[in-house]
C-alpha positions, 0 to 999 in steps of 0.5 A: 377717264370718261367714256364718250361717243365720238364718231360712233366710236367709244372714246375712253381717253381721259378728258383734258381736265382730268389729265391736268388734275392728275398731272398737278396732283402727281407733281404735288405728291412727288414734292410734298409727300414722297420724301416723307412716306417712310417717316410718317409710316414709321411714326404713325404721324398724321400730317395735318399741315399737308392737308392744308397745302392740299386745300390750297390747291383745291383737293379738300373740296373737290366736289364742293361748288365754288360758291362755298369755296370748293373746286366744283369738279366732277367725280372723274377729276376726284378719282384721278386725284385720289389715284395719284395720291394713293400711288405715292402714299395710300394713307394720304389718299384715304384721309383725303377721300374720307374728308371729301366724300364722307364728312364734307359731302354729307354736309353738302348733300343734306345740310341747309344753306346756313350749315353749308356756308358755315362749314364747307368753306373751312373744309374745302380750304383745308383749314379744317379736317372732317370726320364721319361717324357711323361705325360703332364698336359692337355693330360694324356692318350692322349699322342699323343696330347702333347704340349711340343715342340722341335724346331730345331735351327742349331745343337740344339733343343729348348724345351718349355713346361711341363711334370707332374706326373713324378716319381723321377722328382725332385731328378733325375739327368737325364730324358728321355723326349718326345717332339713334333718335328712335327705336333700335333697328328702325331705318328711320330712327336715326339722325345725322348731326354735325358736331364741332370739336370742343363741344362739351361732352365730345372727345376723341378716344383711342388712336388705333395702332394699325397694320397699314395706312399708318399715317391716316389717323383712325380713332374713337369718337366718344359722347358723354352727355353731349348737348347738341342744338337742334340747328345741328341736325343735318336734313330731317330728323330720322333720315340719318341712316338713309342719308348714310347709305346714299353717302356710302354709295359715293364713298365707295367710288373713292375707296375704289379709286384708292384701291386703283392707286395702290394697284397701279403703284404696286404694278408699276414698281414690280414692272420696273423692278422686273426689267432691272433685276437680272437672273441667269443673265437676263431680266426676270421679266423675260421669264414667263412666270413673271411676265404672266403675273404682270399681264394679269395685273395689267388686265385686272387694273384696266377692268377695275378702272373701267368699273370706276369710270362707269360709276363716276359717270353715273354719279356725275349724271346724278343717277343711282350708283348703288350697284355700280359703286359696290361692283367697283369697290368690291372688284378694285379692292380685291384686285389691289390686294392681288396686285400688291401680293404679286408685286411682293412676289416679283420683288422676292426677298426685297419685297419683304424689306421696308427699303422697297415700296411694295412692302408698304402697299402690301400692308396698306391695301388690306384696308380697302377690302374692309373699309366703307363696307367689306367685300362681303357687304358689297356682294350683298348689295350687288346681289340684292340689286340684281335679284330684286 
């Protein structure tokens, strides 16, 4: 959906291109994802072959220019794709979003021409999955105090340390990693590196056993005397943390879209169930207690959608989305949690059973208020923006 002024009336209808992307992804998800959702969730299986299929239809390099093998689409199309994937399986939406907006976009935004030509075609095609390493075991939101260190040694950097909670961390063939090259706490003392799987001293660690998003792989990245040539530095030495903040501004749009997809999936399931489920000789949707829940869900979903659309429009225009993406991510993720909770309530006892879809939305959705900055961090970003 993209707001545009037509004959002095603001038009909020999605463009034809956005509708085409949404329909294409919806059909793909119905065929390639829906039959396997329960199996992947139970087995915590990361379906890498699926991501290769997604690459074939342009979903793994949506923001990447055609020059580098990408789809060269905008943020409205990107949001539409994440929403449709996440309505069917939020795990797939999460891994696709991390691949696109974090790893791939970091290389696109700050890599040199040689790095772009080397990595972007493989990432955009789905041949490679990408990971992005900022979070560490003891820092969390306090990323400025990271302990992963890169020490200069001639033409190389020697990396030691660990990253955790890394999406695509085990199966990803390349990772963009932020390491400290200066003093602790110095915002210009960190540097971004692009590191390939198989590099000596670079290994995946423990794969996490999670409450939800279980088909999306979350693992540690471990660096033990890992030698990285200086040609693998992304942008300027010392700019890694500043780059990360800019990448996270765009990444929050994708998590907001993920949240919107979950909220819509839960709402639509609850709406349909409320019409089919009868009590006291009438559908439960006839009861005010249920219809008011649905009204609240529909209203909050629409408000979240508009916040996301504004962020996407600003991002397409190359403007700052620091405040807007934080608002969209904060609001959409909290709305998604409420929608998933109310959907389970509307389903009643059946909402607690894995045979029905809302149980999984309920487990998956909590990640949205934590990943890529907690709701509390989003409020901090918003507050700083409005008070400065």
